[in-house]
Structures are given as C-alpha cells and as structure tokens.
C-alpha positions in Angstrom: 36.0 21.5 -10.1 36.1 21.6 -13.8 33.3 20.7 -15.8 34.3 17.2 -16.8 34.5 16.4 -13.2 31.2 17.9 -12.7 29.8 15.3 -15.7 31.6 12.3 -14.0 30.1 13.1 -10.7 26.6 13.5 -12.4 27.0 10.3 -14.1 27.7 8.6 -10.8 24.8 10.1 -9.2 22.6 9.0 -11.9 23.8 5.5 -11.6 23.3 5.6 -8.0 20.2 6.9 -8.1 19.3 3.9 -10.6 20.7 1.5 -8.5 19.1 2.6 -5.3 15.5 2.7 -7.3 16.4 -0.9 -8.4 16.7 -2.1 -4.8 13.7 -0.2 -3.3 11.7 -1.9 -5.8 13.0 -5.3 -4.9 12.5 -4.6 -1.4 8.8 -3.3 -1.8 7.1 -6.6 -0.5 3.7 -5.2 -1.5 4.6 -4.9 -5.2 6.4 -8.0 -5.3 3.5 -9.8 -3.9 1.4 -8.5 -6.6 3.6 -9.4 -9.3 3.7 -12.7 -8.0 0.2 -13.3 -7.8 -0.2 -11.9 -11.4 2.3 -14.4 -12.6 0.5 -17.3 -10.8 -2.7 -16.3 -12.1 -1.4 -16.0 -15.6 0.4 -19.4 -15.3 -3.0 -20.9 -13.8 -5.2 -19.4 -16.7 -2.8 -20.4 -19.5 -2.6 -24.1 -17.9 -4.7 -25.0 -14.9 -3.7 -29.1 -14.9 -0.8 -28.6 -13.1 -2.1 -26.5 -10.4 -5.0 -28.8 -9.7 -2.7 -32.0 -10.0 -0.6 -29.8 -7.1 -3.5 -29.0 -5.2 -5.0 -32.5 -5.2 -1.6 -34.0 -4.3 -1.6 -31.5 -1.2 -4.8 -32.6 -0.2 -4.0 -36.3 -0.4 -0.6 -35.4 2.1 -2.9 -33.4 4.6 -5.3 -36.0 4.9 -2.6 -38.6 4.9 -1.1 -37.1 7.6 -4.3 -36.3 9.8 -5.4 -39.9 9.5 -1.7 -41.2 10.3 -2.1 -39.2 13.5 -5.3 -39.9 14.4 -4.9 -43.8 13.8 -1.3 -44.5 14.9 -0.2 -46.2 17.9 2.6 -43.5 18.9 
C-alpha cells in the first residue's frame, strides 16, 4: 500500500473512532441521566416558578383522579 492510501485509511479509522465514541456517549444511560439531572437543577435554580406550577398542577390532577375513582358511580 502506498503512503497516500495509508493516510486515507488512517483518516477513515480516526473518523470511525470518533463516530463510535459519539455513539457510545449517547448510549451511556448513566451519563445521560446525570446530564439531564444537572440541566433540570440548573433550570430550577434559574427560575423555579414553572416547576412549582407544574408540580402543583400534577398534584391537582392526581388528587382529582383519586377523588373521581372514589366518588364515581362506575
């Protein structure tokens, strides 16, 4: 094999290695969960109001569903 072919093969191998590293990073569930947790914490620290409203709305929905299940005639 000549030198330009070797360089071409080396370049392809380097790109393949980068691609595999990127895939590995995307499929690392623990790392993705950690990054998501950090984004959520940061978002809450910047502006907690939407999170509080969302949690309140979710609680109201749950209480409503429980009340409906208990008091419905079905």
